[in-house]
C-alpha positions in Angstrom: 35.5 115.6 93.9 37.2 112.5 95.2 33.7 111.2 95.3 33.1 112.1 92.0 36.1 110.7 90.7 34.8 107.3 92.2 31.7 107.1 89.9 32.1 104.7 87.2 32.0 105.4 83.5 28.4 103.5 83.2 27.3 105.7 86.0 28.4 109.2 84.3 26.9 108.0 81.0 23.5 106.9 82.4 23.6 110.5 84.2 24.7 112.3 80.5 21.8 110.5 78.9 19.2 111.5 81.2 20.1 114.8 81.7 20.8 115.7 77.5 16.9 113.8 77.9 15.8 116.1 80.3 17.3 119.5 79.3 16.9 119.3 75.6 13.9 120.6 75.1 15.0 123.3 77.2 18.0 124.0 76.4 19.3 127.7 75.3 20.0 128.0 71.7 23.4 129.4 72.5 24.1 126.5 74.7 23.0 123.8 73.0 25.0 125.3 69.9 28.2 125.0 72.4 27.6 121.0 73.1 27.1 120.6 69.4 30.6 122.8 68.7 32.1 120.3 71.5 30.4 117.3 70.0 31.9 118.2 66.5 35.6 119.2 67.9 35.6 115.5 70.2 34.0 114.0 66.8 36.4 115.1 64.5 39.6 114.4 67.3 38.3 110.9 67.6 38.2 110.5 63.3 42.0 111.8 63.4 42.9 109.1 66.1 41.3 105.8 65.1 43.7 105.0 62.6 46.3 105.7 65.0 44.7 103.4 67.4 44.2 100.8 65.0 48.1 101.2 64.0 49.1 101.4 67.5 47.5 98.4 68.9 47.2 95.8 65.7 50.7 96.3 65.3 52.7 94.8 68.0 49.2 92.6 69.0 50.2 90.8 65.7 53.8 91.0 66.6 53.6 89.5 70.1 51.3 86.1 68.7 54.7 86.2 66.4 56.0 82.3 65.7 58.0 82.0 68.7 55.4 80.6 70.7 55.3 77.6 68.5 51.9 75.9 66.9 49.9 75.9 69.8 49.9 79.8 69.7 48.7 79.8 65.9 46.2 77.5 67.0 44.8 79.1 70.1 44.7 82.5 68.3 42.5 80.4 65.4 39.8 79.3 67.8 40.2 82.5 69.5 39.5 83.9 66.4 36.5 81.4 64.8 34.8 81.9 68.3 34.6 85.3 67.9 33.5 85.6 64.3 30.7 82.7 65.3 29.7 84.7 68.3 28.9 88.3 65.7 27.2 85.9 63.4 25.0 84.2 65.7 24.2 87.9 66.8 23.4 89.0 63.6 21.0 86.6 62.2 19.4 86.5 65.6 19.2 90.6 65.2 17.8 90.6 61.8 15.1 87.9 62.9 14.4 89.8 66.3 15.0 93.3 65.5 13.2 94.8 62.3 10.0 94.5 62.9 10.1 96.9 66.3 13.3 99.1 64.6 12.9 99.4 61.0 12.2 103.2 59.2 12.0 105.0 62.4 14.1 107.4 65.3 16.8 108.4 64.0 16.7 109.1 60.2 15.3 112.6 60.3 18.6 113.4 62.0 20.2 112.7 58.6 18.5 115.8 57.3 18.5 119.6 57.2 16.0 121.6 60.1 16.2 118.5 62.4 17.3 120.4 65.1 17.2 124.0 65.6 20.9 123.8 67.6 24.1 124.3 65.1 27.8 124.4 66.1 29.6 127.6 66.0 32.4 126.1 63.8 32.9 122.3 62.8 36.0 120.1 62.4 35.8 117.7 59.5 38.2 115.4 57.8 38.3 117.3 54.4 37.7 120.9 53.3 33.9 122.1 52.1 32.0 125.3 51.4 31.3 126.6 55.2 33.7 129.2 56.0 33.3 127.9 59.9 34.8 124.4 59.1 37.9 123.2 60.6 39.9 121.1 58.9 41.3 117.7 60.9 42.5 115.1 58.3 43.8 111.9 59.7 47.1 110.9 58.9 46.0 107.9 57.4 42.6 106.5 56.6 41.2 103.4 58.4 41.7 100.4 55.9 45.1 102.2 55.2 46.0 101.8 58.6 45.0 98.6 59.1 46.8 97.2 56.2 50.1 99.0 57.4 49.6 97.4 60.8 49.7 93.9 59.3 52.3 94.4 57.2 54.5 96.0 60.1 53.0 93.5 62.6 53.2 90.3 59.7 57.3 91.7 59.3 58.4 91.8 63.1 57.6 88.0 63.6 59.9 87.5 60.5 62.5 89.9 60.8 62.9 90.1 64.6 63.6 93.6 64.5 63.7 94.5 68.4 63.9 98.5 67.9 61.0 98.7 65.6 59.3 95.9 68.3 60.2 98.4 70.8 58.9 101.3 69.4 55.7 99.1 68.6 55.0 98.2 72.1 55.7 102.0 73.0 54.0 103.5 70.7 50.7 101.5 71.8 51.5 103.0 75.5 50.4 106.3 73.8 47.5 105.2 72.5 46.4 103.5 75.3 46.9 106.4 77.5 44.9 108.1 74.8 42.4 106.2 75.0 42.3 105.9 79.0 42.9 109.5 79.5 41.7 111.3 76.9 38.7 109.3 74.7 37.0 107.7 77.6 37.0 110.8 80.2 35.6 113.1 77.4 32.8 110.2 76.2 30.0 111.5 78.5 30.0 114.9 77.8 30.2 114.0 74.0 26.8 111.6 74.5 25.2 114.1 76.6 25.2 116.2 73.7 23.8 113.8 71.3 21.0 113.2 73.8 20.5 117.0 74.0 20.1 117.4 70.3 17.8 113.9 69.7 16.0 115.3 72.9 15.0 118.6 71.1 14.3 117.2 67.6 11.8 115.1 69.7 13.5 111.4 68.9 15.8 110.6 72.1 12.9 109.1 74.0 11.7 107.0 71.2 15.5 105.5 70.7 16.1 104.8 74.0 12.8 103.0 74.2 13.6 100.7 71.3 17.3 99.9 72.4 15.7 98.5 75.6 14.9 95.6 73.4 18.2 95.5 71.9 19.8 95.6 75.4 17.9 92.7 76.6 18.7 90.4 73.3 22.1 91.7 73.7 22.4 89.9 77.4 20.7 86.9 76.4 22.9 86.1 73.3 25.8 86.5 75.7 24.0 83.4 77.8 23.6 81.5 74.4 27.1 81.9 73.3 28.9 80.8 76.6 26.4 77.5 76.7 27.1 76.7 72.9 30.8 77.0 73.5 31.0 74.9 76.9 28.7 72.2 74.6 31.1 72.3 72.2 34.0 71.8 75.0 31.9 69.0 77.1 31.8 67.5 73.6 34.9 66.9 73.2 36.3 66.4 76.7 33.2 64.2 78.0 32.7 66.9 80.5 28.9 68.0 81.7 29.2 71.1 79.9 26.4 72.9 82.7 28.6 71.6 85.0 31.7 72.9 83.6 29.9 76.5 82.8 29.3 76.5 86.8 32.7 75.8 87.7 33.3 79.2 85.6 30.7 81.2 87.9 33.8 83.2 90.2 35.4 84.2 87.1 32.0 85.5 85.8 31.2 87.4 89.0 34.4 88.5 89.1 34.4 90.2 85.8 31.1 91.3 86.1 32.6 93.5 89.5 35.8 94.7 87.6 34.8 95.0 84.1 38.3 93.9 83.6 39.5 90.9 81.5 43.3 91.1 82.7 42.1 91.6 87.1 40.1 88.6 86.5 43.1 86.2 85.4 43.8 85.0 88.6 40.5 83.5 89.0 40.0 82.6 85.7 42.9 80.1 85.9 42.0 78.8 89.1 38.2 78.2 87.8 39.4 76.8 84.4 41.6 74.0 86.5 38.6 72.9 88.5 37.3 71.4 84.8 40.6 69.4 84.7 42.3 72.0 82.7 46.1 71.2 83.0 48.7 73.8 84.7 50.2 74.0 81.6 47.6 74.6 79.4 45.5 76.9 82.1 48.5 79.1 82.0 49.0 79.4 78.7 45.5 80.0 77.1 43.5 81.6 79.4 46.1 85.0 79.7 46.6 84.9 76.0 42.7 84.3 75.4 41.7 87.6 78.0 43.5 89.8 74.8 42.7 87.9 72.0 39.1 86.2 72.5 36.0 88.8 73.3 33.1 87.1 72.0 31.0 89.2 74.4 32.4 92.2 72.9 31.6 90.7 69.6 27.9 90.1 70.4 27.4 93.8 72.0 29.1 95.4 69.1 27.3 93.4 66.1 23.7 94.2 68.1 24.0 97.7 68.4 25.4 98.2 65.0 22.7 96.2 63.5 19.9 98.2 65.8 21.4 101.6 64.5 21.6 100.5 61.4 17.9 99.3 61.4 17.1 103.2 63.1 18.7 105.0 59.7 17.9 102.9 56.9 21.2 101.5 56.3 21.8 98.4 54.7 22.2 95.6 56.9 22.2 92.6 54.1 24.6 89.6 55.1 26.9 90.6 52.5 27.0 93.8 53.4 27.9 93.3 56.7 29.4 89.5 57.1 33.3 91.2 56.1 32.5 93.7 59.0 32.2 90.8 61.3 36.0 89.2 59.9 36.8 92.9 60.1 35.6 93.3 63.5 37.3 89.9 65.1 40.5 91.4 63.8 39.9 94.4 66.2 38.9 92.7 69.1 42.5 91.0 69.2 43.8 94.1 69.5 41.0 96.2 71.8 42.2 97.7 75.2 40.9 96.2 78.5 40.2 100.0 79.7 36.1 100.5 79.4 35.0 101.3 76.2 38.5 100.1 74.4 36.9 97.6 72.4 34.4 100.2 70.5 37.3 103.2 70.5 39.1 100.5 68.7 36.1 99.3 66.3 34.8 102.8 65.8 37.0 103.1 62.7 35.1 99.8 61.1 31.8 101.7 62.3 32.6 104.4 60.1 34.2 103.2 57.3 32.3 100.0 56.5 28.8 100.9 57.5 28.8 104.4 57.2 27.9 105.4 60.6 28.3 109.4 61.5 28.8 111.1 64.6 25.2 110.6 66.3 25.7 106.6 65.5 29.0 106.4 66.7 27.8 107.9 70.1 24.6 105.6 70.3 27.1 103.3 70.1 29.4 104.0 73.0 26.9 104.5 75.2 24.9 101.1 74.2 28.1 99.5 74.3 29.2 100.8 77.7 26.0 100.2 79.3 26.2 96.1 79.3 30.3 96.4 79.5 30.8 94.3 82.6 28.4 91.8 80.7 30.6 91.6 77.9 33.5 91.2 79.9 32.4 88.4 82.0 31.3 86.6 78.6 35.0 86.7 77.5 36.5 85.8 80.5 34.2 82.6 80.8 34.3 81.8 77.6 38.2 81.3 77.8 37.9 78.4 80.3 35.7 76.8 77.3 38.6 77.6 75.1 40.8 76.4 77.5 39.1 73.0 77.6 39.2 72.6 73.9 43.1 73.2 73.9 43.2 71.2 76.6 42.3 68.2 74.9 43.8 69.1 71.6 47.2 69.2 73.2 46.6 66.6 75.7 47.7 69.0 79.0 50.8 69.5 77.4 50.7 72.4 75.5 53.1 73.6 77.9 56.1 71.7 76.2 55.8 72.7 73.2 59.3 73.7 71.8 59.9 77.2 71.2 61.6 79.0 68.4 65.0 80.1 69.9 65.5 82.6 66.8 62.3 84.7 67.4 63.8 87.4 69.4 60.5 89.6 69.0 59.3 87.1 72.0 62.2 87.1 73.9 62.8 90.8 73.7 59.0 90.9 74.7 59.6 91.3 78.4 62.3 93.8 77.8 60.3 96.4 75.9 59.7 99.1 78.0 55.6 99.0 78.7 55.5 95.6 77.4 54.1 94.4 80.8 51.8 97.4 81.3 50.4 97.2 77.9 49.6 93.3 78.3 48.2 94.2 81.7 45.5 96.5 79.4 
């Protein structure tokens, strides 16, 4: 049992995919129905939880940005958001260029129709009541967009009115939500993915979908390297530093993140690596811990590439006018993504459903694909933080830490006093 607990999430996901493909064609009817019932329960619960995840993560994230850290906090957040959105745009255009010839019009379209599989759940968990007597209604407290707007209103309000009680409640609620993701949603994913690939295999689509996704994996990994080269090219041009040398100086942070899959755990190594590039102690100490939670360009690349692939496989709309708003909103969600394996895709699940029209199968594939490259995305995130530190060091002339604080901002003053605040930031 102890050995099983030491298997990483990626290992369980790979086992789930392989077992699903192998057992799908010979799965007994009653057992296949049971797995689809589990998938329906999990999907329904995830749909209920997603708006709560958005409120619980986005509200304190905005409140913590506040106004108390001076103008450089806003500048750093703006640079991080811009870098994340540009990474998403790069991934979008490359995906539109490379994927259509091999992905368009195949693989999963048949799953949307009746009779695609002989399996059917014994009962379904749905958000709205239908005509079936076997449906259990589990409606979200609020829908995704309402939850996001609510989070913005409360988060921005906290930066203006400095309510210590509400802020403390928001931080404690975030702790609950992060525990929900870490202890319930993430551990339940492998069985959910197994059920999806069992159904795909039974319908004859599993091998084709996995084969097509191998191209997406290769392209996603290559794009993370391109994003790093672009970030360090900009940083090198601004600081007069050789970008390849600066990127090489961050190698310890990159490989540490590959091993830990945690931006927070890599912060000490990222700090030391950033200082090798001439970043002052004050700037590195401010920018690196902050960007560990708000700069997720690698995660943006992965989610963009895989969502475009899924849209092409299902015949969805991949036009720029349709997809660009998703990139802008996803950049916001990445600011609040919790630092647990699969945390970013869990935070983005609501947008995938609300803005791209994803269903249960599509969301399951996104989870599986994202987790498969989780370490490389994290490594890209933390290594890119070094480039942003170089840029901010140039803009602030190395004296960012000397900026005056707004002493009236009680939200920032009380951040470390709020129960669970330290644990939340480490996540």
